[in-house]
ROVEXBA-614247 format. One record per residue (C-alpha): residue number from 1; residue in three letters; x, y, z. Coordinates in nm, 3 decimals, decimal comma, padded with zeros to 5 digits, always signed. Example, Ala and Ser with C-alpha at 12.3 -4.5 7.8 and 13.67 -1.06 7.14 Angstrom:
REM residues 2
seq: 1&type: ALA&x: +01,230&y: -00,450&z: +00,780
seq: 2&type: SER&x: +01,367&y: -00,106&z: +00,714
END
This chain:
REM residues 188
seq: 1&type: MET&x: +02,413&y: +00,923&z: +02,721
seq: 2&type: LYS&x: +02,723&y: +01,139&z: +02,753
seq: 3&type: PHE&x: +02,831&y: +00,936&z: +03,057
seq: 4&type: PHE&x: +02,800&y: +00,603&z: +02,871
seq: 5&type: ARG&x: +02,987&y: +00,745&z: +02,571
seq: 6&type: PHE&x: +03,264&y: +00,854&z: +02,805
seq: 7&type: ILE&x: +03,280&y: +00,511&z: +02,972
seq: 8&type: GLY&x: +03,287&y: +00,336&z: +02,633
seq: 9&type: SER&x: +03,560&y: +00,557&z: +02,494
seq: 10&type: LEU&x: +03,761&y: +00,523&z: +02,815
seq: 11&type: ALA&x: +03,732&y: +00,143&z: +02,795
seq: 12&type: PHE&x: +03,853&y: +00,158&z: +02,433
seq: 13&type: VAL&x: +04,159&y: +00,365&z: +02,522
seq: 14&type: VAL&x: +04,247&y: +00,148&z: +02,826
seq: 15&type: GLY&x: +04,205&y: -00,168&z: +02,617
seq: 16&type: LEU&x: +04,417&y: -00,031&z: +02,334
seq: 17&type: PHE&x: +04,703&y: +00,073&z: +02,558
seq: 18&type: THR&x: +04,687&y: -00,249&z: +02,760
seq: 19&type: ALA&x: +04,704&y: -00,457&z: +02,442
seq: 20&type: ILE&x: +04,999&y: -00,258&z: +02,309
seq: 21&type: PHE&x: +05,204&y: -00,194&z: +02,622
seq: 22&type: VAL&x: +05,127&y: -00,511&z: +02,820
seq: 23&type: GLY&x: +05,022&y: -00,773&z: +02,565
seq: 24&type: GLY&x: +05,274&y: -00,666&z: +02,304
seq: 25&type: LEU&x: +05,562&y: -00,660&z: +02,548
seq: 26&type: TRP&x: +05,460&y: -00,993&z: +02,701
seq: 27&type: HIS&x: +05,452&y: -01,154&z: +02,358
seq: 28&type: ILE&x: +05,791&y: -01,012&z: +02,260
seq: 29&type: TYR&x: +05,949&y: -01,119&z: +02,590
seq: 30&type: HIS&x: +05,820&y: -01,474&z: +02,560
seq: 31&type: GLU&x: +05,887&y: -01,521&z: +02,186
seq: 32&type: PRO&x: +06,208&y: -01,726&z: +02,160
seq: 33&type: THR&x: +06,264&y: -01,676&z: +01,786
seq: 34&type: LEU&x: +06,306&y: -01,298&z: +01,795
seq: 35&type: PRO&x: +06,670&y: -01,182&z: +01,798
seq: 36&type: TRP&x: +06,781&y: -00,987&z: +02,107
seq: 37&type: TRP&x: +06,846&y: -00,667&z: +01,908
seq: 38&type: LEU&x: +06,488&y: -00,667&z: +01,772
seq: 39&type: LYS&x: +06,350&y: -00,712&z: +02,123
seq: 40&type: ILE&x: +06,555&y: -00,414&z: +02,244
seq: 41&type: ALA&x: +06,440&y: -00,205&z: +01,946
seq: 42&type: VAL&x: +06,074&y: -00,281&z: +02,021
seq: 43&type: TYR&x: +06,125&y: -00,202&z: +02,392
seq: 44&type: CYS&x: +06,283&y: +00,131&z: +02,293
seq: 45&type: LEU&x: +06,000&y: +00,209&z: +02,051
seq: 46&type: LEU&x: +05,721&y: +00,132&z: +02,298
seq: 47&type: GLY&x: +05,911&y: +00,298&z: +02,585
seq: 48&type: GLY&x: +05,957&y: +00,611&z: +02,373
seq: 49&type: ILE&x: +05,587&y: +00,623&z: +02,287
seq: 50&type: LEU&x: +05,498&y: +00,581&z: +02,656
seq: 51&type: LEU&x: +05,742&y: +00,855&z: +02,756
seq: 52&type: VAL&x: +05,596&y: +01,097&z: +02,499
seq: 53&type: LEU&x: +05,242&y: +01,018&z: +02,617
seq: 54&type: LEU&x: +05,338&y: +01,080&z: +02,980
seq: 55&type: THR&x: +05,509&y: +01,412&z: +02,905
seq: 56&type: VAL&x: +05,211&y: +01,530&z: +02,699
seq: 57&type: ALA&x: +04,978&y: +01,432&z: +02,985
seq: 58&type: LEU&x: +05,190&y: +01,630&z: +03,232
seq: 59&type: GLU&x: +05,202&y: +01,931&z: +02,999
seq: 60&type: GLN&x: +04,824&y: +01,916&z: +02,963
seq: 61&type: LYS&x: +04,782&y: +01,905&z: +03,340
seq: 62&type: LYS&x: +04,994&y: +02,221&z: +03,368
seq: 63&type: GLY&x: +04,809&y: +02,375&z: +03,073
seq: 64&type: LYS&x: +04,469&y: +02,321&z: +03,241
seq: 65&type: ALA&x: +04,548&y: +02,602&z: +03,487
seq: 66&type: GLN&x: +04,637&y: +02,837&z: +03,201
seq: 67&type: GLU&x: +04,328&y: +02,730&z: +03,004
seq: 68&type: GLU&x: +04,105&y: +02,801&z: +03,306
seq: 69&type: GLU&x: +04,243&y: +03,156&z: +03,316
seq: 70&type: LEU&x: +04,128&y: +03,211&z: +02,958
seq: 71&type: PRO&x: +03,750&y: +03,238&z: +02,950
seq: 72&type: THR&x: +03,586&y: +03,023&z: +02,684
seq: 73&type: GLY&x: +03,252&y: +03,204&z: +02,718
seq: 74&type: GLU&x: +03,159&y: +03,535&z: +02,562
seq: 75&type: ILE&x: +03,410&y: +03,799&z: +02,664
seq: 76&type: GLN&x: +03,273&y: +04,106&z: +02,842
seq: 77&type: THR&x: +03,429&y: +04,406&z: +02,671
seq: 78&type: ARG&x: +03,354&y: +04,765&z: +02,585
seq: 79&type: ILE&x: +03,480&y: +04,702&z: +02,232
seq: 80&type: LEU&x: +03,215&y: +04,678&z: +01,963
seq: 81&type: LEU&x: +03,253&y: +04,373&z: +01,739
seq: 82&type: GLN&x: +03,127&y: +04,423&z: +01,384
seq: 83&type: ASN&x: +03,160&y: +04,211&z: +01,071
seq: 84&type: SER&x: +03,083&y: +04,504&z: +00,841
seq: 85&type: ALA&x: +03,319&y: +04,778&z: +00,720
seq: 86&type: GLU&x: +03,127&y: +05,057&z: +00,894
seq: 87&type: VAL&x: +02,965&y: +05,117&z: +01,230
seq: 88&type: PRO&x: +02,616&y: +05,266&z: +01,194
seq: 89&type: GLY&x: +02,582&y: +05,595&z: +01,384
seq: 90&type: SER&x: +02,957&y: +05,634&z: +01,430
seq: 91&type: GLU&x: +03,247&y: +05,770&z: +01,230
seq: 92&type: ILE&x: +03,581&y: +05,589&z: +01,211
seq: 93&type: THR&x: +03,845&y: +05,842&z: +01,316
seq: 94&type: LYS&x: +04,152&y: +05,622&z: +01,316
seq: 95&type: VAL&x: +04,244&y: +05,277&z: +01,190
seq: 96&type: LEU&x: +04,469&y: +05,112&z: +01,449
seq: 97&type: GLY&x: +04,551&y: +04,807&z: +01,240
seq: 98&type: LEU&x: +04,496&y: +04,436&z: +01,213
seq: 99&type: VAL&x: +04,416&y: +04,242&z: +01,532
seq: 100&type: LYS&x: +04,403&y: +03,867&z: +01,546
seq: 101&type: GLY&x: +04,351&y: +03,576&z: +01,778
seq: 102&type: HIS&x: +04,471&y: +03,227&z: +01,705
seq: 103&type: THR&x: +04,437&y: +02,881&z: +01,859
seq: 104&type: ILE&x: +04,469&y: +02,515&z: +01,769
seq: 105&type: TYR&x: +04,230&y: +02,281&z: +01,947
seq: 106&type: ALA&x: +04,204&y: +01,904&z: +01,960
seq: 107&type: ILE&x: +03,988&y: +01,646&z: +02,134
seq: 108&type: TRP&x: +04,109&y: +01,331&z: +02,304
seq: 109&type: ILE&x: +04,093&y: +00,997&z: +02,123
seq: 110&type: GLY&x: +03,789&y: +00,880&z: +02,321
seq: 111&type: LYS&x: +03,576&y: +01,168&z: +02,192
seq: 112&type: ASP&x: +03,723&y: +01,112&z: +01,848
seq: 113&type: LEU&x: +03,601&y: +00,750&z: +01,862
seq: 114&type: SER&x: +03,249&y: +00,868&z: +01,953
seq: 115&type: ALA&x: +03,253&y: +01,107&z: +01,659
seq: 116&type: ILE&x: +03,369&y: +00,833&z: +01,420
seq: 117&type: VAL&x: +03,080&y: +00,609&z: +01,528
seq: 118&type: ARG&x: +02,837&y: +00,899&z: +01,475
seq: 119&type: LEU&x: +02,996&y: +00,960&z: +01,136
seq: 120&type: VAL&x: +02,896&y: +00,606&z: +01,037
seq: 121&type: LEU&x: +02,546&y: +00,628&z: +01,187
seq: 122&type: GLY&x: +02,478&y: +00,990&z: +01,095
seq: 123&type: GLY&x: +02,390&y: +01,295&z: +01,301
seq: 124&type: GLU&x: +02,561&y: +01,600&z: +01,442
seq: 125&type: LEU&x: +02,917&y: +01,546&z: +01,560
seq: 126&type: PHE&x: +02,869&y: +01,710&z: +01,901
seq: 127&type: GLU&x: +03,230&y: +01,650&z: +02,000
seq: 128&type: TYR&x: +03,361&y: +01,858&z: +01,711
seq: 129&type: THR&x: +03,087&y: +02,120&z: +01,749
seq: 130&type: GLU&x: +03,195&y: +02,173&z: +02,110
seq: 131&type: MET&x: +03,564&y: +02,177&z: +02,013
seq: 132&type: MET&x: +03,513&y: +02,440&z: +01,742
seq: 133&type: GLY&x: +03,293&y: +02,652&z: +01,972
seq: 134&type: LYS&x: +03,568&y: +02,661&z: +02,235
seq: 135&type: ALA&x: +03,830&y: +02,738&z: +01,972
seq: 136&type: ARG&x: +03,619&y: +03,023&z: +01,834
seq: 137&type: MET&x: +03,576&y: +03,175&z: +02,181
seq: 138&type: VAL&x: +03,946&y: +03,151&z: +02,266
seq: 139&type: ALA&x: +04,051&y: +03,303&z: +01,932
seq: 140&type: SER&x: +03,792&y: +03,583&z: +01,963
seq: 141&type: ASN&x: +03,898&y: +03,662&z: +02,319
seq: 142&type: ARG&x: +04,262&y: +03,684&z: +02,213
seq: 143&type: MET&x: +04,169&y: +03,915&z: +01,925
seq: 144&type: VAL&x: +03,970&y: +04,142&z: +02,159
seq: 145&type: ALA&x: +04,256&y: +04,147&z: +02,412
seq: 146&type: GLN&x: +04,492&y: +04,264&z: +02,137
seq: 147&type: ALA&x: +04,247&y: +04,538&z: +02,037
seq: 148&type: GLU&x: +04,211&y: +04,652&z: +02,400
seq: 149&type: GLU&x: +04,590&y: +04,689&z: +02,421
seq: 150&type: LEU&x: +04,571&y: +04,926&z: +02,121
seq: 151&type: GLY&x: +04,290&y: +05,127&z: +02,284
seq: 152&type: ALA&x: +04,036&y: +05,041&z: +02,014
seq: 153&type: ASP&x: +03,667&y: +05,128&z: +02,037
seq: 154&type: ALA&x: +03,563&y: +04,865&z: +01,782
seq: 155&type: ILE&x: +03,683&y: +04,582&z: +01,563
seq: 156&type: ILE&x: +03,535&y: +04,588&z: +01,214
seq: 157&type: ASN&x: +03,546&y: +04,339&z: +00,926
seq: 158&type: ILE&x: +03,576&y: +04,045&z: +01,166
seq: 159&type: ARG&x: +03,643&y: +03,715&z: +00,992
seq: 160&type: PHE&x: +03,708&y: +03,358&z: +01,101
seq: 161&type: VAL&x: +03,932&y: +03,111&z: +00,920
seq: 162&type: THR&x: +03,965&y: +02,746&z: +01,012
seq: 163&type: THR&x: +04,187&y: +02,468&z: +00,885
seq: 164&type: SER&x: +04,248&y: +02,109&z: +00,983
seq: 165&type: VAL&x: +04,596&y: +02,066&z: +01,122
seq: 166&type: ILE&x: +04,607&y: +01,692&z: +01,185
seq: 167&type: GLY&x: +04,333&y: +01,437&z: +01,248
seq: 168&type: SER&x: +04,091&y: +01,589&z: +01,495
seq: 169&type: ALA&x: +04,292&y: +01,907&z: +01,560
seq: 170&type: ALA&x: +04,164&y: +02,228&z: +01,406
seq: 171&type: GLU&x: +04,327&y: +02,569&z: +01,378
seq: 172&type: LEU&x: +04,105&y: +02,874&z: +01,415
seq: 173&type: LEU&x: +04,207&y: +03,231&z: +01,336
seq: 174&type: ALA&x: +03,987&y: +03,531&z: +01,418
seq: 175&type: TYR&x: +04,092&y: +03,864&z: +01,270
seq: 176&type: GLY&x: +03,960&y: +04,212&z: +01,208
seq: 177&type: THR&x: +04,053&y: +04,580&z: +01,193
seq: 178&type: ALA&x: +04,082&y: +04,772&z: +01,520
seq: 179&type: VAL&x: +03,947&y: +05,128&z: +01,494
seq: 180&type: LYS&x: +03,875&y: +05,439&z: +01,702
seq: 181&type: LEU&x: +03,524&y: +05,580&z: +01,673
seq: 182&type: LYS&x: +03,348&y: +05,913&z: +01,711
seq: 183&type: LYS&x: +02,972&y: +05,941&z: +01,738
seq: 184&type: ALA&x: +02,831&y: +06,094&z: +01,420
seq: 185&type: LYS&x: +02,640&y: +06,416&z: +01,457
seq: 186&type: THR&x: +02,270&y: +06,371&z: +01,395
seq: 187&type: LYS&x: +02,109&y: +06,609&z: +01,149
seq: 188&type: VAL&x: +01,787&y: +06,776&z: +01,258
END
């Protein structure tokens, strides 16, 4: 199913861009009633959009290498992650301060189209679930990396905040308090 969704969304994107950048330009070029200055303005507009799309695509290609360096799975760390204010069996000896990780994630228009169709028909929006899961992992990993730089033993009071930035792009912030711990003495 995922393969057919991908093919369908790819066909949509190719059709859309062909209609705009080939069909639109062909129509403008062959329309005798349009003044020359309007034709030039439309060429500039569509050329500018195409240039922006190409530069974003190149930036994303470069960014893929950086994204591969950042693990999106669970980070392996010695730091204890806790969403409570205390760590059972340990004493907080020093508060190192606020640590945070931040990212803004988006999905491409083809996946967005699949999600819109599912929004109409009902069901889980897998595309956004996957996007938010990746964003959560990246933000958490960045928060943990910041705590490791401080020499923390644990991060307590961990919280996640998310906001919609634009369309299908979501911002995710993970934050908590980095602390040093000492094992509590057990009473006999």
